[in-house]
C-alpha positions in Angstrom: 70.8 121.3 140.6 71.2 122.7 136.9 74.0 120.7 135.0 75.5 122.0 131.3 77.7 119.5 130.1 80.0 120.8 126.9 80.9 118.4 124.7 81.9 120.2 121.3 85.9 119.0 121.9 85.3 115.9 122.9 82.4 115.2 120.7 79.1 113.2 121.3 77.9 110.0 120.1 74.2 109.1 120.7 74.1 106.1 122.4 77.8 105.5 122.7 79.1 104.3 126.4 81.9 106.7 126.6 82.5 109.2 130.0 80.5 111.9 127.8 77.1 109.4 127.9 77.6 107.9 131.3 78.4 110.9 133.7 75.3 113.1 132.3 73.2 109.5 132.8 74.2 109.1 136.2 73.8 112.7 137.4 70.1 112.7 136.0 69.7 109.8 137.9 71.1 111.3 141.0 68.0 114.3 140.5 70.1 116.9 139.0 68.4 118.7 136.0 71.0 118.1 132.9 71.5 119.4 129.9 73.9 118.3 126.7 75.2 120.8 124.5 77.2 119.5 121.5 78.1 120.3 117.7 76.6 118.8 114.3 80.3 117.2 113.9 79.3 113.2 114.9 80.5 109.8 114.3 78.5 106.6 113.5 78.9 103.3 114.9 81.3 102.5 112.7 83.4 105.3 113.7 82.8 107.2 110.8 82.6 111.0 110.7 78.7 112.6 110.1 76.7 115.1 110.3 73.6 115.8 112.3 71.0 118.4 111.9 71.1 121.3 114.5 68.1 121.5 117.1 67.4 120.1 120.1 65.8 117.0 121.6 65.5 114.4 124.6 67.3 111.4 124.8 66.7 108.4 125.8 67.7 109.5 129.4 65.5 112.2 129.4 68.2 114.2 129.1 68.0 117.7 126.8 70.6 117.6 124.3 71.4 120.6 122.2 72.9 120.4 118.8 74.7 123.8 118.0 75.4 124.3 114.2 78.8 124.2 113.4 81.2 127.1 112.0 82.7 126.5 109.0 86.3 124.6 109.2 89.1 127.2 109.4 92.6 126.8 108.5 94.6 123.7 110.1 96.8 125.6 111.8 94.1 126.9 113.8 93.3 122.7 114.5 91.6 123.6 118.2 89.3 126.1 116.1 87.8 123.7 113.9 84.2 122.5 114.0 83.4 125.0 117.0 80.0 126.3 116.9 77.6 128.9 116.8 75.9 130.4 119.9 77.5 128.5 122.7 77.5 131.5 125.0 73.8 132.5 124.2 72.8 128.4 124.9 74.5 128.8 128.2 72.8 132.1 128.9 69.6 130.7 128.5 70.0 127.1 130.1 71.1 129.4 133.3 73.4 126.3 134.6 74.6 126.1 138.4 77.8 124.1 137.0 79.2 123.9 133.6 81.2 120.9 133.0 83.3 121.0 129.8 84.4 117.8 128.0 88.1 118.7 126.8 90.1 121.4 126.8 89.0 123.7 124.3 90.0 127.8 123.6 86.6 129.2 121.9 84.4 126.5 124.2 86.7 127.8 127.5 86.3 131.3 126.3 82.8 131.2 126.5 82.1 129.1 129.5 84.8 131.3 131.7 82.3 134.7 130.1 79.3 132.8 131.4 80.8 132.3 135.3 82.4 135.8 135.5 79.6 137.1 134.9 77.5 134.7 137.5 80.2 134.1 139.6 77.7 131.7 141.8 78.2 129.1 139.0 81.2 126.7 138.7 83.0 125.3 136.0 84.8 121.8 135.8 86.6 120.6 132.9 88.0 117.4 131.8 91.3 116.0 129.9 91.8 113.2 127.9 94.8 113.8 126.1 98.4 112.8 127.6 102.0 112.4 126.3 101.0 109.5 123.9 97.7 110.7 122.3 98.3 114.6 122.4 98.0 116.4 119.0 100.4 119.0 120.3 103.7 117.1 120.5 105.7 116.0 117.6 103.8 117.9 115.0 106.1 120.4 113.7 107.3 124.1 114.6 103.9 125.4 113.9 102.0 123.5 116.3 104.2 124.0 118.9 103.7 127.8 119.0 100.4 127.3 118.1 100.3 125.5 121.6 103.0 128.0 123.7 101.2 131.1 121.6 97.6 130.4 122.0 96.2 127.2 124.0 98.6 127.3 127.2 97.8 131.5 127.7 94.3 130.8 127.3 93.8 127.8 129.0 95.6 129.6 132.0 93.5 132.3 131.8 90.5 130.0 131.8 91.9 128.5 135.2 90.9 131.6 136.7 87.3 130.5 136.4 87.4 127.0 136.6 87.1 124.8 140.1 88.8 121.7 139.2 90.6 120.3 136.1 90.1 117.0 135.9 92.7 114.2 134.2 91.0 111.1 133.2 94.2 109.0 133.9 97.2 109.9 136.7 99.2 110.8 132.9 96.5 113.6 132.6 96.4 115.0 135.3 100.5 115.1 134.9 99.8 116.8 131.7 98.0 119.3 132.6 100.3 120.2 134.9 103.4 119.9 132.9 102.4 121.0 129.6 99.4 123.3 130.6 101.4 125.1 133.7 98.0 124.7 135.7 98.3 124.7 139.4 98.3 121.5 141.0 95.8 122.8 143.7 92.9 122.9 140.4 94.3 119.8 139.0 93.2 116.3 140.2 92.0 113.1 139.0 88.4 111.6 137.7 88.5 107.9 136.7 86.7 106.8 133.8 84.4 103.8 134.2 80.9 101.9 133.9 77.2 102.5 134.3 76.8 100.2 137.0 73.0 100.2 136.6 73.8 98.0 133.1 76.2 95.8 134.6 73.9 92.6 135.9 75.9 91.2 138.6 73.3 89.7 140.5 72.6 87.0 137.8 76.2 86.9 136.9 76.0 82.9 136.7 72.8 83.4 134.3 74.7 85.9 131.7 77.9 83.5 131.8 75.9 80.7 130.6 73.9 82.3 128.3 76.6 84.2 126.9 78.7 80.8 126.8 76.3 78.8 125.2 75.7 81.3 122.1 79.3 81.0 121.3 79.8 77.5 122.4 82.2 78.2 124.9 82.7 75.7 128.0 81.6 75.9 131.3 84.8 74.6 132.1 87.0 76.3 129.6 89.4 79.6 130.9 87.8 82.5 128.6 89.8 85.5 127.8 88.2 88.7 126.7 89.5 91.7 124.3 88.4 94.3 122.0 87.4 97.8 121.5 88.6 99.8 118.7 91.2 97.5 117.1 94.3 98.7 115.5 97.4 97.7 115.4 98.4 99.8 119.0 96.1 97.4 120.9 98.2 94.3 120.0 95.6 91.9 119.8 96.9 90.4 117.0 99.9 89.6 119.2 97.7 88.3 122.1 95.5 86.5 119.3 98.7 84.7 118.4 100.2 83.7 121.4 96.6 82.1 122.9 96.8 79.9 119.7 99.9 78.8 120.2 99.3 77.6 123.9 98.7 73.9 124.3 96.3 74.5 127.4 93.3 73.6 124.7 90.8 75.1 127.4 91.9 78.8 126.7 89.9 80.8 124.3 90.3 84.2 123.4 86.8 86.5 122.4 87.6 89.1 120.5 84.5 91.9 120.0 85.2 95.1 118.2 86.1 95.8 114.1 89.8 96.1 113.7 90.9 98.5 110.9 92.4 98.2 107.7 95.6 97.8 109.0 95.0 95.0 111.5 91.8 93.0 110.0 94.9 91.0 108.1 96.8 90.1 110.7 93.2 88.6 112.6 91.9 87.3 109.4 94.4 84.0 109.5 92.7 83.3 113.1 89.0 82.7 111.9 89.1 79.1 111.5 90.6 78.8 115.1 87.9 77.7 117.1 89.6 79.1 120.1 90.0 82.5 118.7 86.2 83.9 118.9 85.8 86.7 116.9 82.4 88.3 117.4 82.7 91.6 115.5 81.0 95.3 116.7 79.4 94.6 120.1 76.6 97.4 121.5 78.0 98.6 124.6 75.7 97.7 127.3 76.3 93.9 125.8 80.1 94.5 126.5 79.1 94.4 130.3 77.6 91.1 129.7 80.8 89.6 128.1 82.8 90.7 131.2 81.0 88.9 133.2 81.1 85.9 131.0 84.6 86.0 130.9 87.6 85.1 133.2 90.3 86.9 132.5 90.3 90.8 130.7 93.4 91.0 128.3 94.3 94.3 127.1 97.7 94.2 126.0 98.1 97.8 124.0 97.2 101.1 124.3 94.8 102.3 126.7 90.8 102.8 126.0 87.9 102.9 128.6 87.5 99.0 128.1 90.2 98.6 130.8 88.3 101.2 133.6 84.4 99.1 132.4 86.2 95.8 132.5 87.3 96.6 136.4 84.2 97.8 137.4 82.6 94.4 136.7 85.2 92.9 138.7 86.8 90.9 136.2 90.5 90.0 137.0 92.4 91.8 134.1 96.2 91.7 132.7 97.0 95.3 130.9 100.1 97.0 129.2 102.1 98.9 131.5 102.3 102.1 131.0 103.5 104.8 132.6 100.8 107.0 134.7 98.1 104.4 133.4 98.2 102.2 136.8 95.4 103.6 138.7 93.6 100.1 137.0 95.5 98.0 139.5 93.4 99.1 143.2 94.6 96.0 145.0 96.4 93.2 142.8 93.0 92.8 140.5 95.2 93.8 137.8 98.6 92.7 136.7 100.5 95.4 134.6 102.8 93.8 131.8 106.1 95.1 131.0 107.0 93.5 127.8 104.4 92.3 125.4 105.4 89.8 123.2 103.9 86.6 122.0 106.3 84.4 124.1 106.0 87.3 127.0 102.1 86.9 126.9 102.2 83.0 126.6 104.2 82.7 129.4 101.5 85.5 131.1 98.1 83.7 130.6 100.2 79.9 131.5 101.0 81.2 135.2 97.6 82.7 135.6 95.7 79.6 134.4 98.3 77.1 136.5 98.7 78.7 139.8 95.0 78.6 141.2 95.8 80.4 144.2 97.2 83.4 142.3 94.0 83.6 140.2 91.3 82.9 143.0 93.5 86.1 145.0 93.3 88.2 141.6 89.1 87.2 141.3 88.8 87.9 145.4 91.0 91.2 144.8 88.7 92.0 141.7 85.6 91.9 143.4 86.5 94.7 145.9 88.2 96.9 143.3 85.1 97.4 141.1 83.4 100.2 143.0 86.0 102.4 142.8 85.0 102.8 138.5 81.4 103.3 138.9 79.7 106.2 137.6 77.5 106.8 140.7 80.7 107.9 142.4 82.2 109.0 139.8 79.7 111.4 138.7 79.5 112.6 143.0 83.3 113.2 142.5 82.9 115.0 139.3 80.9 118.2 140.6 82.5 117.8 144.4 79.6 116.4 146.0 81.7 113.9 147.7 
């Protein structure tokens, strides 16, 4: 089956570990013919904006990648039309897909995709959605953006829904957003979780991975290692977690932080540079993050959501997450704790309880092993195009 992924609204970063990378990779492993269409607009490894050449190439997974030439940037009131590309419909017509999977709702991209499906009625269109009531650019941004959403975005999205087989929210909150904000019919909206590329998770050699990582960072076998990280900003509350661990009297508890803090957060973490229990390792390749999860005893994410939540669960790691309405899908069977109040004292109390209550922790570990399969991309990729 020929599947074309449109990654213009949600940009495509070669070599990253996002859904835009992992879903096509899983589908090509299933034997599908997969193409990615994206724009010149991109980010480098430091998450700095960059522009790449237009053209075509095969990536390391053997997937054809088409980079379309960007249009000139339009005025900000037409924000959702910024960074759109030339020749999307023509590229679709040339590729002749059986399935179009559009990452992120985008009016111009969606109109082109709908136009293709209207002409080729055997083809199917699927769209995923990464916005919710926390991160949505359409909320609380002034009367012009509210009018823009209600007079332009919502009507066009509802038009696209005539030709779309399924809209996927990537969290339960985003499913709710599609129905309530966009007015889409519930029958066309469902949950497609993000997750991990299980082929990169060295589960069979977990003990060797654990030993190797711990030796590298001078972490004892009997140390209780907590892992956190990602794009580190104030909202992730990692500085609060670091403060809590530094104050704990249980010496064997250590915290590993991966990722680069932004300018606002860096000073808050720099104060722990000389603390041997707070191990800050900087940026890590997305595939190597799985090894860090396998070598750890507990994942702790006390702030805003990122795909690392689902990836930690996919590695069979017991976890603690901040409780967010509509983000409770990561707790399958008691594998995770959803913490309502995030504070230094609250985190200290939660960690102490987990470490001190061995039966509670062992139950979390057992449940985590069962829960992990729900977040593997071999299953997600099939669900994405209704193959299961």
